[in-house]
N, C-alpha and C positions, 0 to 999 in steps of 0.2 A: 504494500500500500504506500509506504514512504517513497519508494522509487517512482511510483506513478505520479505522486504529488510533485516530486522534483522535476520529472519530465514535463508535466503540465506547466509549472512555473517557468521553465526554460523556454517552452514553446509560446506561452501566452503572456508571461510577465514582462516586466521592463527592467533593464539593467539600472540598478539604483545604488548610489554611493551611501554606505552605512558608516556614519562617523560615531564611534562609540565614546562614552565618557572617559574610558581609560586611555584615550588618545589613539587607539588603533582604528584604521579605516580599512574598509573592504568593499568590493563590488559584489552585490547579491542580486539574484533574480527575485522580484517581488511584484505584488499587485497592490496598488494604492488607488482606492476608489471612494469617491464622495458618498456619504451616506444619505444625502438629500438629492432630490430631483432638481432640475433647473427651475421649475415653477415654484417649488418650496423655497429655494434659495432666494429667488427674486422677491417673494412675498415677505421674507424675513430679513431683507437687507437692512443693515444698520449703517448710518453714515455719521461720522463725527467731524469736528472741524479739521481733523488731520487726515480725513479720507474714510474709505470703507473699513468697517470693523469685520475682520474675518473670524467667524465663529463656527464654521462648519467643522464637523469631525469626519475623518477619513478612515476607512477600513484598510488594514494592512495585513497582508498574508505573505509569508516567506518560508523558506525551508527551515526545518527544526534546528539545524546546526549553524544558522547564520550568525548567532551570537547577539541578536538584538535584545535590548533591555529598555526599561522605562528611562526616559531622559535622553536617549540617543537621538541623533538627527539623521534623517533620510534626505537625500537630494536626488530628484528624478532627472531625466535627460534634458528637461527644459530649464533646469536650474532652480526649480521650486523646492523650498526647504520645508520639511515636516518634522515636528517633535513628537516622539512616541510618548504617549501618556498611559498606555495599558498594553501589556504583552502577556499572552498566555499560551501554553502548549496545548495542542489538540491531540487527544489520545485515541487510538484505535486498538482494541484488544491489548491493553496495557503497554502499547508502544507509542511514543510520541511521533507524530507524522508531519506536523507543520506548526508554525507559530501564527497566531492570530492576534491582532491588536488594534488599538485605536490611536490615531494621531491627529494633530491639528497643524494647520499651515502656519509657518512662522511668518510674521509680517515684517515689512520694511526691507530696506537694503541691507547688505552685509555690513555696511558701515555702522549701523545701529547696534549690531551684535559684537562688533570688534572692541577690543580693550586696549 
């Protein structure tokens, strides 16, 4: 089952840069999908004086051995950054087969995050 999930992610996932809190970076195959439809997102759009407030949560699915954990950052091929807020192992017959999680889009440019 685990091999089937890994083949699925390689075929249909996106190459994603995983930046872990321990300073290690790796490229993983993952799915990152908005949990809201376009119509729901437009209905709940919030604008502040500084621009749109990003509040959507995104579903994250990756191989079980990718090493992702809460607080890590994902960067997709378009350069969009996501922060992992929840990560859980999905089990099948007492074997972990993939990681499931929720993340939020990080706002602003990289200069806001730099120190």
